[in-house]
C-alpha positions in Angstrom: 41.6 -39.1 -206.3 43.3 -42.3 -204.9 45.0 -42.4 -201.5 48.4 -42.7 -203.3 47.7 -39.5 -205.3 46.6 -37.7 -202.1 49.8 -38.7 -200.3 51.9 -37.7 -203.2 50.2 -34.4 -203.6 50.5 -33.7 -199.8 54.2 -34.5 -199.9 54.8 -32.2 -202.8 52.8 -29.4 -201.0 54.9 -30.0 -197.9 58.1 -29.8 -199.9 57.1 -26.4 -201.4 56.1 -25.1 -198.0 59.3 -26.3 -196.4 61.3 -24.8 -199.2 60.0 -21.4 -198.2 57.8 -20.5 -201.2 56.1 -17.1 -200.6 52.7 -17.3 -199.0 50.8 -14.6 -197.2 49.8 -15.7 -193.6 46.2 -16.7 -194.5 47.2 -18.7 -197.5 50.0 -20.5 -195.6 47.6 -21.3 -192.7 45.0 -22.7 -195.1 47.5 -24.8 -196.8 48.8 -26.2 -193.6 45.3 -27.0 -192.4 44.6 -28.8 -195.6 47.7 -31.0 -195.1 46.7 -31.8 -191.5 43.2 -32.8 -192.5 44.5 -35.2 -195.2 47.1 -36.8 -192.9 47.1 -40.3 -191.6 47.0 -40.8 -187.8 50.9 -40.8 -187.9 52.8 -39.1 -190.6 56.6 -39.0 -190.8 58.4 -36.9 -193.4 62.2 -36.8 -194.2 63.1 -38.2 -190.8 66.9 -38.4 -190.1 69.1 -39.1 -187.2 72.8 -38.4 -187.3 75.2 -39.9 -184.8 79.0 -39.2 -184.8 78.7 -37.4 -188.1 77.0 -40.4 -189.8 73.4 -40.7 -191.0 72.2 -43.8 -189.2 68.5 -43.4 -190.0 66.9 -41.7 -193.0 63.2 -42.3 -193.8 61.6 -40.1 -196.5 58.0 -40.8 -195.8 56.0 -43.1 -193.5 52.2 -43.0 -192.9 50.2 -45.2 -190.5 46.4 -45.0 -190.5 44.1 -45.6 -187.5 43.5 -49.3 -187.2 46.6 -50.3 -189.2 49.3 -52.6 -187.8 52.7 -52.0 -189.5 55.5 -54.4 -188.9 59.0 -52.9 -189.2 61.4 -55.8 -189.9 65.2 -56.0 -190.0 68.3 -57.6 -188.5 69.9 -56.2 -185.3 71.4 -52.8 -186.0 69.0 -52.0 -188.8 67.5 -49.0 -187.0 64.2 -50.5 -185.6 64.8 -49.4 -182.0 66.1 -46.0 -183.0 63.0 -45.4 -185.1 60.7 -46.3 -182.2 62.5 -44.0 -179.8 62.3 -41.2 -182.3 58.5 -41.8 -182.9 58.0 -41.9 -179.2 59.6 -38.5 -178.7 62.3 -40.0 -176.5 65.0 -38.8 -178.9 65.4 -35.6 -180.9 65.8 -36.2 -184.7 68.5 -34.5 -186.7 65.9 -33.4 -189.2 62.3 -34.0 -190.5 59.0 -34.1 -188.8 56.8 -36.6 -186.9 53.1 -35.7 -186.7 50.5 -37.5 -184.7 46.9 -36.6 -185.3 47.9 -33.2 -186.5 50.3 -32.4 -183.7 54.1 -32.5 -183.9 55.9 -35.0 -181.6 59.0 -33.9 -179.8 60.5 -34.6 -176.3 58.9 -31.3 -175.1 55.4 -32.1 -176.5 54.2 -33.7 -173.3 50.5 -33.6 -174.0 50.7 -35.3 -177.4 53.1 -37.9 -176.0 50.4 -39.0 -173.6 48.6 -40.4 -176.6 51.5 -42.7 -177.3 52.0 -46.1 -175.6 55.4 -47.6 -175.9 56.8 -51.1 -175.1 60.6 -51.1 -175.2 62.9 -54.0 -175.6 63.6 -53.7 -171.8 60.6 -54.4 -169.5 61.6 -51.4 -167.3 59.8 -52.8 -164.2 60.4 -52.2 -160.5 61.5 -55.6 -159.2 60.8 -54.9 -155.5 57.2 -53.7 -156.2 54.2 -55.9 -156.7 52.5 -56.4 -160.1 49.7 -54.1 -159.0 52.2 -51.6 -157.5 54.0 -51.3 -160.8 50.7 -50.4 -162.6 49.6 -48.0 -159.8 53.0 -46.2 -160.1 52.6 -46.0 -163.9 49.1 -44.5 -163.5 50.4 -41.9 -161.0 53.4 -41.1 -163.2 51.3 -40.4 -166.3 48.1 -39.1 -164.7 46.0 -42.1 -165.7 42.9 -43.3 -163.8 43.6 -46.4 -161.7 40.1 -47.8 -162.3 41.3 -50.0 -165.3 44.0 -51.8 -163.4 41.8 -54.8 -162.5 40.4 -55.1 -166.0 43.9 -54.9 -167.5 45.3 -57.6 -165.1 42.5 -59.9 -166.3 43.2 -59.1 -170.0 46.9 -59.9 -169.5 46.3 -63.0 -167.4 48.0 -61.8 -164.2 45.0 -61.3 -161.9 46.2 -64.1 -159.6 49.7 -62.5 -159.5 48.6 -59.0 -158.6 50.3 -59.1 -155.2 53.3 -61.0 -156.3 56.7 -59.2 -156.3 58.0 -58.7 -159.8 61.3 -60.3 -159.1 59.5 -63.5 -158.4 57.8 -63.6 -161.8 59.0 -65.6 -164.7 60.4 -63.8 -167.9 57.1 -64.2 -169.8 55.0 -62.9 -166.9 57.3 -59.9 -166.6 56.9 -59.2 -170.3 53.1 -59.4 -169.9 53.3 -56.8 -167.1 55.3 -54.5 -169.3 52.7 -55.0 -172.1 49.9 -54.3 -169.6 51.0 -50.6 -169.3 49.9 -50.1 -172.9 46.4 -51.0 -172.0 46.0 -48.6 -169.1 45.6 -45.5 -171.3 43.5 -44.7 -174.4 46.5 -44.4 -176.7 46.1 -43.3 -180.3 49.5 -44.7 -181.2 51.2 -47.9 -180.0 54.9 -48.5 -180.5 56.2 -52.0 -179.7 59.9 -52.9 -179.9 60.3 -56.7 -180.3 57.2 -57.4 -178.1 57.7 -61.2 -177.9 61.2 -61.0 -176.5 61.4 -63.5 -173.5 57.7 -64.4 -174.2 56.5 -68.0 -174.2 54.1 -69.4 -176.9 50.9 -68.6 -175.0 52.1 -65.0 -174.3 52.9 -64.5 -178.0 49.4 -65.6 -179.0 47.9 -63.3 -176.3 49.9 -60.3 -177.5 48.8 -60.9 -181.2 45.2 -60.9 -180.0 45.5 -57.8 -177.9 47.3 -55.9 -180.7 44.5 -56.8 -183.2 42.0 -55.7 -180.6 43.7 -52.3 -180.1 43.8 -51.8 -183.8 40.0 -52.6 -184.1 39.5 -49.9 -181.5 41.1 -47.3 -183.7 44.8 -47.3 -182.6 47.6 -46.9 -185.1 50.3 -49.6 -184.3 53.9 -50.0 -185.3 55.8 -53.0 -184.1 59.4 -54.0 -184.7 60.7 -57.5 -185.0 63.5 -59.4 -186.8 61.2 -61.3 -189.2 57.6 -62.1 -190.0 57.3 -65.4 -188.1 55.2 -63.9 -185.3 54.4 -60.5 -186.8 52.5 -62.2 -189.6 49.8 -63.2 -187.0 48.6 -59.6 -186.7 50.3 -57.1 -189.1 48.6 -55.5 -192.1 51.7 -54.0 -193.7 55.4 -54.7 -193.7 58.3 -52.3 -193.9 61.8 -53.8 -194.3 64.6 -51.8 -192.8 68.3 -52.2 -193.5 71.1 -49.8 -192.3 68.5 -47.3 -191.3 66.9 -47.2 -194.8 63.6 -48.6 -196.1 64.5 -51.3 -198.6 61.0 -52.8 -199.1 57.4 -52.1 -198.2 54.3 -54.0 -199.0 50.7 -54.8 -197.8 50.5 -58.1 -195.9 47.5 -60.4 -196.3 47.2 -63.9 -195.0 47.0 -66.6 -197.7 43.6 -68.2 -198.1 43.3 -71.6 -196.5 43.9 -74.5 -198.8 43.7 -78.2 -198.6 46.8 -80.0 -197.2 47.4 -83.7 -196.8 49.8 -84.9 -194.2 52.2 -87.5 -195.6 53.2 -90.5 -193.6 55.8 -89.5 -191.0 59.2 -91.2 -190.5 60.5 -91.2 -187.0 64.3 -91.9 -186.9 64.8 -90.9 -183.2 63.7 -88.5 -180.6 65.0 -85.0 -180.2 65.5 -83.9 -176.6 64.5 -80.4 -175.3 63.9 -78.8 -171.9 60.8 -77.0 -170.7 60.9 -75.8 -167.1 61.9 -78.8 -165.0 61.2 -81.5 -167.6 63.2 -83.1 -170.4 60.9 -83.6 -173.4 61.6 -86.1 -176.2 60.1 -85.0 -179.5 59.2 -87.1 -182.5 60.9 -85.2 -185.3 57.7 -85.5 -187.3 55.9 -83.5 -184.7 58.4 -80.6 -184.9 57.1 -77.7 -187.1 60.4 -75.9 -187.1 63.5 -75.1 -185.1 64.7 -71.5 -184.7 67.7 -69.7 -183.1 66.8 -66.8 -180.9 68.6 -64.8 -178.1 71.5 -67.3 -178.3 69.3 -70.4 -177.8 67.7 -72.9 -180.1 64.0 -73.5 -179.8 61.8 -76.4 -181.1 58.3 -75.5 -182.0 55.4 -78.0 -182.3 51.7 -77.3 -182.8 51.2 -77.0 -179.1 54.3 -75.8 -177.4 57.8 -74.5 -177.6 60.9 -75.8 -175.8 64.7 -75.2 -175.7 67.1 -77.8 -177.0 70.8 -78.0 -176.2 71.6 -78.5 -179.9 72.7 -75.6 -182.0 70.7 -75.0 -185.2 73.7 -76.3 -187.3 73.9 -79.5 -185.1 70.1 -80.0 -185.5 70.5 -79.6 -189.3 73.2 -82.3 -189.3 71.3 -84.6 -187.0 68.1 -84.3 -189.1 69.8 -84.6 -192.4 67.8 -86.6 -194.9 64.7 -86.5 -192.6 62.7 -83.9 -194.4 64.0 -80.7 -192.7 65.1 -77.7 -194.8 67.1 -74.5 -193.9 64.7 -71.9 -195.0 66.5 -69.0 -193.5 69.7 -68.4 -191.4 67.7 -68.7 -188.2 65.0 -71.3 -189.3 65.1 -75.1 -189.9 61.6 -76.1 -191.2 59.9 -79.5 -191.4 58.9 -79.8 -195.1 56.0 -82.2 -194.0 54.3 -79.2 -192.4 54.6 -76.7 -195.3 51.3 -75.7 -196.8 52.4 -73.1 -199.4 55.2 -70.9 -200.6 54.2 -67.2 -200.8 55.9 -64.5 -202.9 55.1 -61.0 -201.7 57.6 -59.1 -203.8 60.3 -60.0 -206.3 62.8 -60.9 -203.6 60.5 -61.5 -200.6 59.2 -65.0 -199.8 57.5 -66.7 -196.9 56.5 -70.3 -196.0 53.0 -70.9 -194.7 52.8 -73.9 -192.4 49.8 -76.2 -192.0 49.3 -75.7 -188.3 46.2 -74.1 -186.8 47.9 -70.7 -186.5 49.1 -70.9 -190.2 52.6 -69.9 -189.0 54.7 -67.9 -191.4 58.4 -68.6 -191.8 60.8 -66.3 -193.7 62.3 -67.9 -196.8 65.5 -66.4 -198.2 65.8 -65.8 -201.9 68.6 -68.4 -202.2 66.7 -71.0 -200.2 63.6 -70.4 -202.3 65.7 -71.5 -205.4 67.0 -74.5 -203.6 63.4 -75.4 -202.5 62.2 -75.2 -206.1 64.9 -77.7 -207.2 64.1 -79.9 -204.2 60.3 -80.0 -204.7 60.1 -79.4 -208.4 57.4 -76.7 -208.3 
């Protein structure tokens, strides 16, 4: 029997049990044990959250296997953060069940919640404590051994900042410290809410590597982000969320590498951007893409990322006729660096760039039609 058939059968069995069909105690116990054995590491059924009389989240079924990395994507307000807080046991659902490794998750289930590592949008650090002090406190709070702190600081690249006060760290370093708490325990489930918020390019690459490493060690992982640009570096499955409902779900595989020739670049002018205390002047041909994030516009090249004072609309106007294309409401892409157009589902497209990381950029359905007309494919 295929995995899909097993999942369908289990769901039907659960519906019959939940509906109260008559079973003697032995039969019911055996049926429940069969369901638990067949379950994925994380299994969600008929999960719902009602706020002010309105159903703001409703997910019929969601399974995550050990070693799987699921990216939940959606715009602000789509329900990503709410879902993570429910799965973490931080909120009580209005209905449904959340089961981790055969045990039900709830705010009262303290033992099973110890198997869950969570990275929230907020770093939730103690500014007056040192880097090491934050990790020591976390270990004491959750009864974790302190023996891994030095190893984790090395993994996260903060060994030389161990005695530094958190308030004196940069935003990316603070995000690394928040991430480091996930590595202190042997968690079966990792939940990450927009993990690359306030993270620089090097930190984003490090997080993708550490997430893949955790999955290889057997953890089930769910991460939330607004699109696939960064998540594509590590996820194995995508779930698209809109207004608290799943609107799309598909397996994600990186496209195979293909040959790409770089056309001759045309340099009309330099685009200014700021990085730390420097003003950088970029050759437009070197820019992979520009993106709007957290109220700022970022320029991304093969080697770095910097903030520009231009809005995305101003950049689009400034680079008009220079080979840049509005692929998505938040992305302006250099067509010279596109390797391929990938269609995952009927209405889901991505652009794969020709950089070393094979960066993936979301492509809206309307923009895909415009790109067809522009390039004639």
